[in-house]
C-alpha positions in Angstrom: 0.3 0.1 -0.1 1.2 3.6 -0.5 1.8 5.6 2.2 3.5 8.4 0.5 2.2 11.6 1.5 3.4 13.0 -2.0 2.0 9.9 -3.8 -0.8 10.5 -6.2 -3.4 8.8 -3.9 -2.6 11.6 -1.4 -2.6 14.2 -3.8 -6.2 13.0 -5.4 -7.7 12.9 -1.7 -6.4 16.0 -1.4 -7.9 17.9 -4.5 -10.8 16.0 -3.6 -11.1 18.0 0.1 -10.0 21.2 -1.4 -12.7 21.0 -3.5 -15.1 20.1 -1.4 -14.3 23.3 1.1 -14.5 25.5 -2.3 -17.6 24.4 -3.0 -19.5 24.5 0.5 -17.7 28.1 0.8 -19.4 29.6 -2.9 -22.8 27.6 -1.5 -22.5 29.8 1.8 -21.3 33.1 -0.3 -24.5 32.6 -2.7 -26.4 31.9 0.3 -25.5 35.0 2.2 -25.6 37.4 -1.1 -29.0 36.0 -1.8 -30.1 36.6 2.2 -28.8 40.2 2.0 -30.6 40.6 -1.2 -33.9 40.1 0.3 -33.0 41.5 3.3 -31.5 44.9 1.9 -35.2 46.8 1.4 -35.4 46.4 5.1 -31.6 47.1 6.3 -32.0 50.7 7.1 -35.6 50.1 9.1 -34.2 47.5 11.1 -30.7 49.7 12.0 -33.2 52.2 13.6 -35.4 49.9 15.1 -32.2 48.3 16.7 -30.6 51.9 17.8 -34.2 52.7 19.1 -34.5 49.3 21.2 -31.3 49.6 22.6 -32.0 53.3 23.3 -35.4 53.1 25.1 -34.9 49.9 26.8 -34.1 51.1 30.3 -37.0 53.3 29.6 -39.2 50.1 28.9 -38.0 47.9 32.0 -38.8 50.4 34.3 -42.3 50.9 32.4 -42.6 47.1 33.0 -41.6 46.6 36.4 -44.1 49.5 37.0 -46.7 47.3 35.3 -45.9 43.7 37.3 -43.2 42.7 34.8 -45.4 42.5 31.7 -43.2 43.0 28.8 -45.2 43.1 25.6 -48.1 45.5 27.5 -44.9 48.1 28.4 -43.3 47.7 24.9 -46.8 48.2 23.4 -47.6 51.8 25.5 -44.2 53.1 24.9 -44.3 52.7 21.1 -47.7 54.5 21.4 -46.5 57.4 23.4 -43.5 57.3 20.8 -45.7 57.5 17.9 -48.1 60.1 18.7 -45.4 62.3 20.0 -43.7 62.2 16.1 -47.3 61.9 14.6 -49.0 64.3 15.9 -47.0 67.6 15.7 -46.0 66.6 12.2 -49.7 66.2 11.3 -50.3 69.6 12.4 -47.4 71.0 10.7 -48.1 69.2 7.4 -51.8 69.6 7.0 -51.0 73.8 8.2 -48.5 73.7 4.9 -51.2 71.8 2.6 -54.0 74.2 3.7 -51.7 77.2 2.9 -50.7 75.9 -0.2 -54.3 74.8 -1.2 -55.2 78.2 -0.3 -52.4 80.4 -2.4 -53.4 78.1 -5.3 -57.2 78.8 -5.2 -56.2 82.3 -4.7 -53.8 82.5 -7.9 -56.3 80.7 -10.0 -59.2 83.0 -9.2 -56.8 86.0 -10.3 -57.6 86.8 -6.2 -53.9 86.7 -4.8 -52.9 90.1 -3.6 -49.2 90.5 -2.8 -48.2 93.5 -0.3 -46.4 96.4 -1.9 -42.5 95.6 -0.8 -41.1 97.8 2.0 -38.6 100.3 0.4 -36.0 99.0 3.3 -36.0 95.6 1.2 -33.4 97.0 -1.6 -31.7 98.2 1.1 -30.2 94.4 1.6 -26.7 93.9 0.2 -26.1 92.2 -2.6 -29.9 91.0 -3.2 -31.7 93.7 -2.1 -32.4 95.5 -5.3 -32.9 92.3 -7.2 -35.6 91.2 -4.2 -37.4 94.3 -4.6 -37.8 94.5 -8.2 -39.1 91.1 -8.5 -41.5 92.1 -5.4 -42.6 95.1 -6.7 -43.6 93.3 -10.2 -45.9 90.6 -8.1 -47.5 93.8 -6.7 -48.0 95.7 -9.7 -48.5 92.7 -12.3 -48.5 89.3 -10.5 -50.1 87.2 -13.8 -47.1 88.9 -16.0 -44.2 87.5 -13.3 -46.1 83.9 -13.0 -45.6 83.8 -16.6 -42.0 84.7 -17.2 -41.0 82.5 -14.5 -43.4 79.5 -15.4 -40.1 77.4 -16.0 -38.3 78.1 -12.9 -41.4 77.7 -11.0 -41.9 74.2 -12.6 -38.5 73.1 -11.4 -39.3 74.6 -7.5 -42.7 72.9 -7.6 -41.1 69.9 -8.3 -38.5 70.2 -5.8 -40.6 71.6 -3.1 -42.8 68.7 -3.9 -40.0 66.1 -3.2 -38.6 67.6 -0.1 -42.3 67.6 1.0 -42.5 63.6 0.0 -39.2 62.7 1.3 -40.3 64.2 4.5 -43.0 62.2 4.9 -41.6 58.9 4.4 -38.8 59.9 6.8 -41.9 60.2 9.4 -43.1 57.0 8.0 -39.7 55.4 8.4 -39.3 56.2 11.4 -42.7 55.2 12.8 -42.3 51.9 11.4 -38.9 51.9 13.4 -40.5 52.6 16.2 -43.2 49.4 15.8 -40.3 47.1 15.0 -38.3 47.9 17.8 -41.4 47.4 20.5 -41.6 44.2 19.0 -37.3 44.2 20.2 -37.9 45.6 23.5 -40.7 42.9 24.2 -38.2 40.2 23.8 -35.4 42.2 25.0 -33.7 39.3 27.3 -33.4 36.8 24.1 -32.2 39.5 22.4 -29.8 40.5 24.5 -28.0 36.6 25.5 -28.4 36.5 21.3 -26.2 39.4 20.7 -23.8 38.3 23.5 -23.7 34.8 22.3 -22.9 36.3 18.2 -20.0 38.9 20.0 -18.6 35.5 21.9 -18.3 33.6 19.2 -16.8 36.1 17.0 -14.0 37.4 19.2 -14.1 35.2 22.1 -16.0 35.0 25.6 -14.0 37.5 27.5 -13.7 40.6 24.5 -17.5 39.7 23.5 -18.7 40.6 26.9 -16.8 44.0 26.9 -17.5 44.7 23.2 -21.6 43.9 23.7 -21.2 46.5 26.9 -19.5 49.1 24.5 -21.5 48.8 21.5 -24.8 49.3 23.8 -23.0 52.5 25.7 -21.8 53.9 22.3 -25.2 53.9 20.9 -27.3 54.9 23.6 -24.7 57.8 24.1 -25.0 58.9 20.6 -28.6 59.1 21.2 -28.8 60.5 24.5 -26.7 63.2 22.8 -29.6 63.6 19.7 -32.2 64.1 22.2 -30.1 66.8 24.3 -28.9 68.6 21.4 -33.0 68.4 20.1 -33.8 70.0 23.7 -31.1 73.0 23.3 -32.0 73.8 19.6 -36.1 73.9 20.7 -35.1 76.3 23.3 -32.8 78.5 21.1 -35.4 78.8 18.7 -38.2 79.4 20.6 -36.1 82.4 22.9 -35.4 83.7 19.1 -38.9 83.5 18.1 -40.1 85.0 21.1 -37.6 88.1 21.4 -38.6 88.5 17.1 -42.3 88.3 18.6 -43.2 85.6 16.4 -46.8 84.8 16.8 -47.3 80.9 18.3 -43.7 80.8 19.1 -43.9 78.1 21.9 -46.1 75.6 19.4 -43.0 76.5 17.0 -41.0 75.6 19.7 -42.3 71.9 20.8 -42.4 71.1 16.6 -38.9 71.6 16.7 -38.3 69.3 19.4 -40.4 67.1 17.5 -38.8 67.1 14.2 -35.3 67.4 16.2 -35.7 63.9 17.6 -36.9 62.8 14.3 -34.1 63.9 12.7 -35.7 66.7 10.4 -34.1 69.9 9.6 -35.3 72.7 12.4 -35.1 74.9 9.2 -38.3 73.8 8.3 -39.7 76.1 10.8 -37.3 78.7 10.8 -37.4 79.8 7.0 -41.0 80.2 7.0 -40.7 82.7 10.4 -37.7 84.4 8.7 -40.7 84.9 5.9 -43.0 86.0 8.0 -40.6 88.6 10.0 -40.3 90.1 6.1 -43.4 90.0 4.9 -45.3 91.2 7.9 -44.0 95.0 7.6 -43.6 95.3 11.4 -39.8 95.3 11.8 -37.4 97.8 10.4 -34.5 96.8 8.7 -32.1 96.3 11.3 -34.4 94.5 13.1 -35.4 92.0 10.7 -31.8 91.5 9.4 -30.8 90.6 13.3 -33.7 88.3 14.1 -33.4 86.9 10.7 -29.9 86.3 11.0 -30.4 84.7 14.9 -33.2 82.5 13.5 -30.9 81.2 10.7 -27.9 80.1 12.8 -30.4 78.6 15.8 -32.0 76.6 12.7 -28.5 75.3 11.7 -27.3 75.2 15.7 -27.5 70.9 15.6 -24.9 70.9 13.0 -22.4 72.5 15.7 -23.8 70.8 18.5 -23.4 67.1 17.2 -19.8 67.1 17.0 -19.7 68.6 21.0 -22.1 66.2 22.6 -22.3 62.8 20.7 -20.2 60.0 22.7 -20.0 61.1 26.4 -19.6 58.2 28.8 -18.6 56.4 26.2 -15.5 53.6 27.3 -13.5 55.1 24.1 -11.5 58.4 23.3 -14.0 61.1 22.4 -12.1 62.0 18.9 -12.7 58.1 17.8 -16.4 58.7 18.4 -16.7 61.7 16.9 -15.0 61.1 14.0 -16.8 58.0 13.7 -20.2 59.8 14.3 -19.3 62.8 11.4 -17.9 60.1 9.0 -20.8 57.8 9.3 -23.1 60.7 8.6 -21.1 61.7 5.9 -21.2 58.4 4.5 -24.5 57.3 5.5 -26.7 59.5 6.8 -28.5 59.9 10.2 -28.2 56.4 10.6 -24.4 56.5 10.0 -24.3 58.6 12.6 -24.9 55.6 15.0 -23.2 53.1 13.1 -20.1 54.9 11.7 -19.7 55.4 16.3 -20.1 51.8 17.0 -18.0 50.8 14.0 -14.8 53.3 14.8 -15.2 52.1 18.8 -14.8 48.7 18.0 -12.4 48.8 15.7 -10.5 50.8 18.3 -10.9 48.7 21.0 -9.6 45.5 18.9 -6.5 47.8 17.7 -5.6 48.8 21.1 -6.0 45.2 22.4 -3.4 43.8 19.4 -1.0 46.5 20.3 -1.2 45.7 24.0 -0.8 42.0 23.1 2.9 42.2 22.2 4.7 38.9 23.0 8.2 41.0 22.5 7.5 43.7 25.4 7.4 42.5 28.7 5.8 45.1 31.0 7.8 46.2 34.5 7.4 44.1 37.3 4.3 45.7 39.5 3.3 47.2 36.7 0.0 45.7 35.0 0.2 45.3 31.3 -1.5 48.2 29.1 -5.2 47.5 28.0 -7.4 49.0 25.3 -9.0 52.0 27.7 -5.8 52.8 29.4 
């Protein structure tokens, strides 16, 4: 019997074994690609649901404790409150915008739309003032003629506005759906916690798996709390600016800014119409209108400055790592990337620092412990 490892029998067995491994690996890869293709339409929704579930789980557990440990009822109540908090103000805002647009279209069709004359101070605005004043005066003198001259541009503007409104509506619906899925995840939170710990333990080992699970949860909650804190701060800033500018319904508009901020919808949706009101009401002089407009615009954009300052506090990873992950993730994948990028970069940092610390050629001094990833 031929027992030579380099003989044809062993080479044939090795080739057959290699072929089996390649075929199995190919089938697993094909199955993974098919699963991803089927699941990809729901990927963003499920990521949002997971983020919301991880963030709200402590609140869910508190409600469940007060309800006699009923996990399902606590999840249902929390989901209903969250959906109502998002849907009601959004519906009021969208309904108000729809009524205003419908009224404007009716007036334009019946040729009863009247544009007030422009204030002379509009022409005093730097750079764009004279042009705005000329168009405004033309709209006051002969609105139908102005509409005819601007018809191509108005069509493109209407399409862009319709697309923006549709995008906002779809975003709100997706957020509501994510809350509903998050409620289901929270109802089975203990099973999900065990599963996530088992997955991390299988990938990086039992010891590191526990650490990575805690790090991932802490990062998601820290970023989410930063988002909510930023929404509160921005709502307060916008509310104070609206009060100082004496814009009607300043309190209601501030609440709408708060809800939109939590839902990650830009506050400019509220501040820009307020700025338009300031200029069109005729109750402000040029200096006051300019100052109030500038302050409201800055307040509407404040979240872009506050996010890098507040995200990731309390996470067992350096602040620059969380900050870079959040900013890079948001630039790559939008608002979801804010969370995913921070978690991925934090995990990558921990893995890299663990590899650096586990250097067999470096012997720590006597009495000193070996460096860890969080030192």
